[in-house]
C-alpha positions in Angstrom: -2.2 -27.8 -9.3 -1.5 -24.0 -8.9 -5.0 -22.3 -8.6 -5.7 -26.0 -6.4 -3.0 -25.0 -3.8 -3.7 -21.5 -3.3 -7.4 -22.7 -2.7 -5.9 -25.3 0.2 -3.7 -22.6 1.0 -6.5 -20.0 1.5 -9.0 -22.4 3.0 -6.5 -23.9 5.5 -5.0 -20.6 6.4 -8.3 -19.2 7.0 -10.2 -22.0 9.1 -6.6 -22.6 11.2 -6.8 -18.5 12.3 -9.9 -18.3 13.6 -9.5 -21.1 15.5 -5.8 -20.3 17.1 -6.1 -16.4 17.1 -9.3 -15.9 19.9 -6.8 -18.1 22.0 -4.1 -16.8 24.4 0.0 -17.2 24.4 1.6 -19.2 21.9 -0.8 -20.4 19.8 -2.4 -17.0 19.0 1.5 -15.8 18.1 2.2 -19.1 15.9 -1.2 -18.9 14.2 -0.3 -15.0 13.4 3.1 -15.9 12.0 1.4 -19.1 9.8 -1.6 -17.0 8.6 1.1 -14.5 7.3 3.2 -16.9 5.9 0.8 -18.3 4.1 -0.6 -15.3 2.4 3.2 -14.6 1.8 3.1 -17.7 -0.3 0.0 -17.3 -1.8 1.8 -14.2 -3.2 4.9 -16.3 -4.2 3.0 -18.7 -6.0 0.7 -16.2 -7.7 3.8 -14.3 -9.0 5.8 -17.3 -10.1 2.8 -18.6 -12.4 2.2 -15.2 -14.2 2.4 -15.5 -17.9 0.3 -16.7 -20.3 -2.1 -19.5 -19.5 -0.6 -22.8 -21.7 -1.4 -26.2 -22.0 -0.3 -29.3 -20.3 1.5 -31.8 -22.6 -0.2 -35.0 -23.0 -3.7 -33.6 -22.1 -6.4 -31.8 -23.1 -5.3 -29.1 -24.8 -8.3 -27.2 -23.6 -7.3 -27.2 -20.4 -4.2 -25.1 -19.6 -1.6 -25.3 -17.0 -2.6 -24.5 -13.8 -6.0 -25.2 -13.7 -7.9 -27.0 -10.9 -11.1 -30.0 -10.9 -10.6 -30.5 -14.6 -11.0 -27.0 -16.3 -13.9 -26.0 -13.5 -11.0 -23.2 -12.7 -8.9 -21.9 -15.3 -5.9 -19.5 -14.6 -5.0 -16.5 -16.1 -2.5 -12.7 -16.4 -5.3 -11.0 -14.5 -5.6 -13.3 -11.8 -2.8 -13.7 -10.7 -2.0 -9.8 -11.0 -5.0 -9.7 -8.7 -4.3 -12.5 -6.5 -1.2 -11.3 -5.7 -2.0 -7.7 -4.7 -4.6 -9.2 -2.5 -2.0 -11.5 -1.0 0.5 -8.9 -0.5 -1.3 -6.1 0.7 -3.3 -8.6 3.1 0.0 -9.8 4.5 0.9 -5.8 5.0 -2.6 -4.9 6.6 -1.8 -7.9 9.1 1.3 -6.4 10.1 -0.3 -2.7 10.6 -2.9 -4.3 12.3 -0.5 -5.8 14.8 1.5 -2.4 15.1 -1.9 -0.9 15.7 -3.5 -2.9 18.6 -1.3 -5.5 18.9 -2.7 -9.2 18.4 -6.4 -8.4 20.0 -6.5 -6.9 16.2 -6.0 -10.0 14.0 -9.1 -12.2 15.0 -11.4 -11.5 12.3 -9.4 -9.7 9.9 -6.6 -12.3 9.3 -9.2 -15.0 8.4 -10.9 -12.3 6.7 -7.7 -11.7 4.2 -7.3 -15.4 3.8 -11.4 -15.8 3.1 -11.3 -12.4 0.3 -8.3 -14.2 -1.4 -9.9 -17.5 -1.5 -13.1 -16.6 -2.7 -11.6 -13.9 -5.4 -9.6 -16.7 -6.6 -12.5 -18.9 -7.4 -14.6 -16.1 -8.8 -11.8 -15.0 -11.1 -11.1 -18.4 -12.6 -14.5 -20.0 -12.9 -15.5 -21.3 -16.4 -19.0 -21.1 -15.4 -21.0 -18.1 -14.9 -22.4 -20.2 -11.8 -19.3 -21.1 -9.9 -18.0 -17.3 -10.6 -21.7 -16.0 -8.9 -20.5 -18.2 -6.1 -17.4 -17.3 -5.9 -18.3 -13.1 -5.4 -21.3 -14.2 -3.1 -18.5 -16.1 -0.8 -16.3 -13.0 -0.8 -18.8 -10.7 0.1 -19.5 -13.2 3.2 -16.3 -12.0 4.8 -17.1 -9.0 5.8 -19.4 -11.2 8.7 -16.3 -11.8 10.7 -14.6 -8.5 10.2 -18.5 -7.5 12.1 -18.2 -10.0 14.7 -15.1 -9.6 16.0 -15.9 -6.5 17.5 -17.5 -7.0 20.5 -19.9 -4.2 21.0 -23.6 -3.9 20.8 -25.6 -3.8 17.2 -23.2 -5.7 15.4 -25.7 -8.4 14.8 -27.9 -6.2 12.0 -24.7 -5.4 10.0 -23.8 -8.8 9.7 -27.5 -9.7 8.6 -27.2 -6.8 6.0 -24.4 -8.4 4.7 -25.0 -11.8 4.7 -28.7 -10.8 2.6 -26.5 -8.2 0.1 -24.1 -11.3 -0.7 -27.0 -13.5 -1.2 -29.0 -11.6 -3.2 -26.3 -10.1 -5.7 -24.7 -13.6 -6.3 -28.6 -14.8 -7.2 -28.8 -12.3 -9.3 -25.7 -12.3 -11.2 -25.9 -16.4 -11.7 -29.8 -15.8 -12.7 -28.8 -13.3 -15.5 -26.1 -15.4 -16.9 -28.5 -18.2 -16.7 -31.9 -16.0 -18.9 -28.7 -14.4 -20.8 -27.8 -18.4 -22.1 -31.4 -18.9 -22.6 -31.9 -15.9 -24.5 -29.1 -16.8 -26.5 -29.9 -20.2 -27.7 -33.6 -18.8 -28.7 -32.1 -15.6 -30.7 -29.8 -18.2 -32.6 -31.6 -21.1 -32.8 -32.6 -20.3 -36.3 -29.3 -19.2 -38.4 -31.5 -16.8 -40.2 -33.1 -15.3 -37.6 -32.6 -11.7 -37.1 -32.3 -9.5 -34.3 -35.5 -8.5 -32.4 -36.6 -5.3 -32.2 -37.2 -2.7 -29.1 -40.5 -3.9 -27.4 -40.4 -7.8 -27.9 -40.3 -10.1 -24.9 -37.0 -10.9 -25.7 -35.7 -7.4 -26.2 -37.2 -7.0 -22.8 -36.0 -9.7 -21.4 -32.6 -8.9 -22.2 -32.9 -5.3 -21.2 -34.3 -6.4 -17.7 -30.8 -8.5 -17.2 -28.8 -5.4 -18.7 -30.6 -3.3 -15.6 -30.2 -6.1 -13.0 -26.3 -6.9 -13.8 -25.8 -2.8 -13.2 -28.4 -3.1 -10.0 -26.1 -5.7 -8.5 -22.8 -3.5 -9.1 -24.1 -0.8 -7.6 -25.9 -2.7 -4.7 -22.4 -4.7 -4.2 -20.0 -1.4 -4.9 -22.4 1.2 -1.8 -22.8 3.4 -5.1 -25.7 6.2 -4.1 -28.5 5.6 -3.0 -26.9 2.1 -1.5 -24.1 4.1 0.3 -26.0 3.9 4.1 -24.9 0.5 3.6 -21.7 1.0 3.6 -21.6 3.9 6.6 -23.3 1.3 8.8 -20.9 -1.4 8.2 -17.9 1.4 8.3 -19.0 2.1 12.0 -18.9 -1.6 13.4 -15.9 -2.7 11.4 -11.9 -2.3 12.3 -11.1 0.5 10.3 -7.9 -1.2 9.3 -10.7 -3.5 7.6 -12.5 -1.0 5.5 -10.4 -2.0 2.6 -12.3 -5.5 2.5 -15.5 -4.1 2.8 -15.4 -1.3 0.3 -13.1 -2.2 -2.1 -12.0 -6.1 -2.1 -15.2 -7.5 -1.8 -17.1 -5.5 -4.6 -13.8 -6.6 -7.4 -15.0 -10.3 -7.9 -18.1 -9.7 -8.1 -18.1 -6.9 -11.0 -16.0 -8.5 -12.7 -18.5 -11.6 -13.1 -20.8 -9.2 -13.9 -19.3 -7.4 -16.9 -18.0 -10.9 -18.0 -21.8 -11.6 -18.0 -22.9 -8.0 -19.4 -20.3 -7.5 -22.5 -19.1 -11.0 -23.1 -23.1 -12.8 -23.4 -25.2 -10.0 -23.6 -23.9 -7.6 -25.6 -23.1 -9.6 -28.6 -26.4 -10.1 -29.0 -27.2 -6.2 -30.1 -29.9 -5.9 -28.6 -31.7 -2.2 -29.3 -31.7 -1.5 -25.6 -31.6 2.6 -25.5 -33.9 2.9 -22.9 -31.9 0.4 -20.6 -28.6 1.6 -21.1 -30.0 5.5 -20.2 -31.1 4.3 -17.0 -27.6 3.0 -16.5 -26.3 6.0 -17.5 -28.5 8.1 -14.8 -27.6 5.4 -11.9 -23.4 5.7 -13.1 -24.4 9.7 -12.5 -25.8 9.3 -9.2 -23.8 6.9 -8.0 -21.1 9.6 -9.0 -21.8 12.9 -8.1 -24.2 11.4 -4.9 -20.9 9.3 -3.5 -18.7 12.6 -4.1 -21.1 14.9 -2.2 -21.6 12.6 0.8 -18.0 12.2 1.2 -17.5 16.3 0.8 -20.4 16.9 3.1 -19.3 14.4 5.9 -17.1 15.0 9.3 -16.4 11.5 9.8 -13.1 9.9 8.4 -14.5 6.6 8.1 -17.6 7.5 6.4 -14.9 9.8 4.3 -12.9 6.9 3.1 -15.8 4.7 2.1 -18.2 6.9 0.0 -14.7 8.1 -1.8 -14.1 4.4 -2.5 -17.9 3.8 -4.0 -17.5 6.7 -5.9 -14.4 5.5 -7.6 -16.0 2.2 -8.1 -19.0 3.5 -9.5 -17.3 4.4 -12.4 -17.9 0.7 -13.7 -21.6 2.0 -13.8 -20.6 3.1 -17.2 -19.2 -0.2 -18.8 -22.5 -2.1 -18.2 -24.2 1.2 -19.7 -21.9 0.9 -22.5 -22.6 -2.9 -23.4 -19.7 -2.6 -25.7 -16.8 -5.7 -25.3 -14.4 -3.3 -25.6 -14.9 -1.4 -22.5 -14.5 -4.6 -19.8 -10.4 -4.2 -20.2 -10.6 -0.6 -19.3 -13.1 -1.2 -16.4 -11.4 -4.3 -15.5 -7.9 -2.2 -15.3 -9.7 0.2 -13.2 -11.1 -1.8 -10.7 -7.4 -3.1 -9.9 -6.2 0.5 -9.6 -9.3 1.2 -7.2 -8.1 -2.0 -5.4 -4.6 -0.8 -4.2 -5.4 2.9 -3.9 -8.2 3.0 -1.6 -6.6 0.1 -0.1 -3.9 2.9 0.8 -6.5 5.1 1.4 -8.2 2.8 4.2 -5.1 1.9 5.2 -3.8 5.7 6.0 -7.5 6.4 7.8 -6.7 3.8 9.9 -3.8 5.2 10.9 -4.4 8.9 11.1 -7.3 8.0 13.2 -4.6 5.4 15.7 -2.5 8.4 15.4 -4.3 11.1 16.6 -7.0 9.4 18.4 -10.0 10.6 17.0 -12.3 10.0 13.6 -14.0 13.5 13.4 -12.7 15.7 10.6 -12.4 19.0 12.2 -10.1 17.6 14.8 -7.7 16.4 12.6 -6.3 19.9 12.0 -2.8 20.0 11.4 -2.2 16.1 10.7 -0.1 16.6 8.0 2.3 19.1 9.4 2.8 17.0 12.9 3.0 13.7 10.3 5.0 15.1 7.0 5.3 10.8 5.4 1.3 10.2 5.8 1.0 13.8 4.2 2.9 12.7 1.6 1.6 9.4 1.1 -1.7 11.2 1.1 -0.6 13.3 -2.0 0.3 9.9 -3.7 -2.9 8.5 -3.2 -4.7 11.4 -4.6 -2.0 11.1 -8.0 -3.0 7.5 -8.2 -6.4 8.1 -7.8 -6.8 11.0 -11.0 -3.8 10.3 -12.6 -1.9 12.2 -14.9 -2.2 12.1 -19.1 -1.2 9.1 -20.1 -2.1 7.2 -17.1 -4.5 4.6 -17.0 -6.2 6.0 -13.8 -6.3 9.2 -16.0 -7.2 7.7 -19.6 -10.5 5.5 -18.0 -12.2 8.7 -16.7 -12.7 9.6 -20.4 -12.7 6.7 -22.1 -15.6 5.4 -20.6 -17.8 8.0 -20.8 -17.1 8.8 -24.5 -17.7 4.9 -25.1 -21.1 4.4 -23.3 -22.7 8.0 -24.5 -22.7 11.0 -26.6 -22.1 14.8 -25.6 -23.5 16.2 -23.6 -23.6 13.1 -21.0 -20.4 12.1 -22.1 -19.1 15.3 -20.6 -20.9 15.5 -17.7 -19.8 11.7 -17.2 -16.3 13.0 -17.3 -17.1 15.7 -15.1 -19.0 13.6 -12.6 -15.6 11.6 -12.2 -13.4 14.4 -10.9 -16.1 15.3 -7.9 -14.5 13.3 -5.0 -11.0 16.3 -5.9 -12.9 18.5 -3.5 -13.0 16.4 -0.8 -9.4 15.7 -1.0 -8.4 19.1 -1.1 -10.4 19.4 2.2 -8.5 16.9 3.6 -4.9 18.4 2.6 -6.0 21.6 3.7 -6.9 20.5 7.0 -3.7 18.6 7.2 -1.4 22.1 6.8 -3.3 24.2 9.1 -2.5 24.9 12.8 -2.4 21.8 14.7 -5.7 21.1 16.5 -4.8 20.0 20.4 -5.1 16.5 19.6 -3.1 16.5 17.1 0.0 18.8 19.2 0.0 15.5 21.6 0.5 12.9 18.7 3.9 11.7 18.9 5.5 12.7 16.0 7.7 11.1 12.9 11.0 10.8 14.1 12.4 8.4 11.5 15.9 7.6 13.6 17.3 3.9 13.1 15.6 2.8 16.5 16.7 -0.8 16.2 20.1 -0.3 15.0 21.3 2.9 17.4 19.5 0.1 20.5 21.8 -2.7 18.8 24.4 -0.2 18.8 24.2 1.6 22.4 24.1 -2.8 23.4 27.2 -3.7 21.8 29.1 -0.6 23.5 27.5 -1.4 27.0 28.2 -5.3 26.5 32.1 -4.1 25.7 32.3 -1.6 29.1 31.6 -4.2 30.9 33.9 -6.5 29.6 36.4 -4.3 30.0 35.5 -3.8 32.8 35.3 -7.5 34.4 39.2 -7.5 32.9 40.3 -4.7 35.5 38.4 -6.2 38.2 40.8 -9.6 37.8 43.9 -7.6 37.2 43.3 -5.6 40.8 42.6 -8.2 42.3 45.4 -10.4 40.8 47.6 -7.4 42.0 46.1 -6.6 45.2 45.9 -10.6 46.4 49.0 -12.4 44.9 52.6 -12.7 46.9 55.8 -13.2 45.5 58.8 -14.5 47.6 62.4 -14.6 45.5 60.0 -14.8 42.7 57.3 -17.2 43.5 54.2 -16.5 44.5 53.1 -17.9 48.1 49.5 -17.5 49.0 48.3 -16.9 52.8 45.8 -19.7 53.7 43.7 -21.0 56.5 46.3 -23.6 56.9 48.6 -21.2 58.3 48.3 -20.2 61.4 49.2 -16.1 62.4 51.8 -14.7 64.7 51.2 -14.3 68.0 52.1 -10.9 69.6 54.0 -11.3 72.7 52.9 -8.0 74.2 49.1 -8.5 74.1 49.1 -12.2 73.5 46.5 -12.3 70.8 46.6 -13.0 67.0 46.7 -9.6 64.9 43.0 -9.8 62.3 44.5 -11.0 58.8 43.3 -7.8 56.4 42.4 -9.0 53.0 43.0 -7.0 50.7 38.9 -6.4 49.6 38.3 -5.9 53.4 41.2 -3.4 54.2 39.3 -0.9 50.6 36.6 -0.9 52.2 37.4 0.0 55.6 39.4 2.4 54.0 36.8 3.8 52.1 34.3 3.8 54.6 36.4 5.5 56.9 36.7 8.1 54.3 33.0 8.5 54.1 32.5 9.3 57.9 35.4 12.0 57.8 33.4 13.3 54.6 30.1 13.3 56.7 31.4 14.8 60.0 33.7 17.4 58.6 36.6 16.1 60.8 39.7 14.9 58.8 40.8 11.3 59.8 43.8 10.4 58.8 43.6 6.8 56.2 46.0 4.2 57.2 47.0 2.7 53.6 47.2 -1.0 52.9 49.9 -3.1 54.2 52.7 -3.3 51.9 52.9 -6.7 52.2 49.4 -7.2 50.8 49.7 -5.5 47.9 53.3 -5.6 46.6 52.6 -7.8 44.2 52.9 -9.0 39.9 49.3 -7.5 38.6 47.7 -10.5 36.1 47.6 -10.2 33.2 44.2 -10.9 32.2 40.8 -12.2 34.0 41.4 -15.5 34.2 44.9 -15.1 35.4 43.6 -12.7 38.2 40.9 -14.8 39.5 42.9 -18.5 39.2 45.1 -16.3 41.4 42.7 -15.7 44.2 42.0 -19.2 44.2 44.2 -20.0 47.3 42.4 -16.8 49.3 40.5 -17.0 52.0 36.5 -18.6 50.9 34.7 -15.4 51.0 36.8 -13.2 49.6 37.8 -15.4 46.6 33.9 -16.2 46.4 32.7 -12.5 46.2 35.6 -11.7 43.6 34.9 -14.5 41.0 31.0 -13.8 41.7 31.2 -10.2 40.7 33.6 -10.8 37.9 31.5 -13.7 36.6 28.2 -11.6 36.8 30.2 -8.7 34.9 30.5 -11.2 32.1 26.8 -12.7 32.0 25.8 -9.2 32.0 27.6 -8.5 29.1 26.2 -11.6 27.4 22.6 -10.5 28.3 23.3 -7.1 27.3 24.5 -8.7 23.9 21.6 -10.5 23.5 19.3 -7.4 24.5 21.2 -6.3 20.6 18.4 -8.2 18.7 15.1 -6.2 18.6 12.1 -8.0 19.7 8.3 -7.7 19.3 8.2 -5.2 21.7 11.4 -2.8 20.4 9.7 -3.1 17.0 6.3 -2.0 18.2 8.1 1.2 20.2 9.0 2.3 16.4 5.7 1.7 15.4 5.0 5.8 14.6 7.1 5.7 11.4 6.8 1.8 10.6 2.8 2.3 9.9 3.6 5.9 7.8 6.0 3.9 5.5 3.5 0.9 5.6 1.0 3.5 4.2 3.5 5.1 1.6 4.4 1.8 0.3 0.7 0.7 -1.0 0.3 4.5 -1.8 3.6 4.0 -4.2 1.9 0.9 -5.1 -1.1 2.2 -6.5 0.6 5.4 -8.4 2.5 2.5 -10.0 -0.7 0.6 -11.3 -2.1 4.1 -12.2 1.1 4.4 -14.8 0.0 1.2 -16.1 3.1 -0.4 -14.2 3.0 -4.6 -13.5 1.2 -4.8 -17.4 -2.6 -4.0 -15.8 -4.1 -2.8 -19.4 -2.6 -6.2 -20.9 -3.5 -8.5 -17.9 -7.2 -6.8 -18.0 -7.7 -6.6 -21.7 -7.8 -10.8 -21.8 -10.6 -12.0 -23.7 -12.5 -14.3 -21.6 -14.3 -17.8 -23.1 -16.1 -17.8 -19.4 -17.5 -15.7 -17.3 -14.3 -15.0 -15.0 -10.9 -16.2 -16.3 -8.7 -14.8 -18.8 -7.8 -17.8 -21.5 -6.4 -16.3 -24.8 -4.5 -13.1 -24.6 -4.5 -10.3 -27.2 
């Protein structure tokens, strides 16, 4: 039920976001929030379902709990680890894409993330080779919406090329599994039959299957000489989507190919020395060629995909070994590559956006301007190469020693570290004197933006409240009158006394008008430079007891002239409304969150880098999950 629920959530989320995100307004925002919530829910389901698979009481013992469609999709610890990581990283990358470019960056990205999670779930949990190949091919198709979402010329051919690569490699895996099953039946049809010698038709067929599996893995991962596809794809893909095409898409296909090669073909024990040597050469060319391409390129995006392809090429050694014991380390290495190269792709996207360039020579001094990104880059390098005792370090030595003997094993170990000069080059560029565009970029200033805004808004609201209270007390003290201790307020119903000398009624002076006239005369005198006597406010107007609060002050003015009372009450009410508005402004809005995107993006990259380092150390039980033996081509049913 868990697998079925994950697939339903991924399918509905991908379809819903693909439809609603291109729209404007609330529907796009709701679709973006809903897509991220679906990803987090999938991650929670994967984490909650972690652990050994157990059978459902009262059902077929061969069908464990959490399976789907009668055992067609089977759970496993490796599957759950990968899905939890993919869903979590997808939610974080979607948030980073919104910080980078707003909601306009999410169409294509968010549906691709959800579709990749669903396709990987099918590929890693399928109990039949054909279903696993179908899931791997479907995962490869998620590069198409990433390409088509960018409205630019020249995007049709890369999309068609990805369609071709996905279908061809998926068909190669499915065909290799079908041929291997037929060869197995031929070989073991007679229990007394011996393994055919080298050169026999059966051995030749098995050799072609082994070469086909290694070739499919090399094409899908973009290993040299198939690296140009990745470079052209990087030019038309959003920078934040590069981890998907370089690291996410190859994983399910390479895992399925490893199961066919080391789980179905290797037990036949064919003498395939020539084919294994060819696969060793393919791995050596992939490691060295991708490292060289990454070192000589000046394009940041190309460098990211070449570094990812070089690390993925290390898995080709497991195909050359044809040894079931290499499947566990290879699958663990794929998880390390998945997370560490996702962090590297996110780092590249943030650096390109921060400094408005993807040319490496123009990034001189980037680490001095963005120290948090510099720390994240160092952690990514550490996760990539590791330390003695770490998974990333041990796999680089274990796979070559298992596949071949010296001096080839030593050459493969050295080739695995050939990407280090590229990382050193980027790091040295970061500590150099900042270039002009780097110097103009916004620096990282980790301050409590939202907290400071909330505190400032609260303090301003308190000041407005005190000002409104003083206004009320002042109004009450100026307009109230007391007669024998009883306030007597002037109203419009009482006629003013008539002066017998002039037979005119004196002007009724309100306290507010008197203050205004006094202030006006003062301003005129100050402007003209002529001293002017200022008449005080009549004593009978001001000799009152002050009000105790704003409410009493406003109530004391209830019998004043309507104009005076209305203006005073309106000003007091406006002060209180402004205070309330400022209080509501203390809650950060989406725009306020995006104002701190410089620091949030750097922190997100650092978080991904730390997660990669944790896996490189062997955290999250990656070794135990990757070492699961599988009864089918993808899932892990039996633990160690």
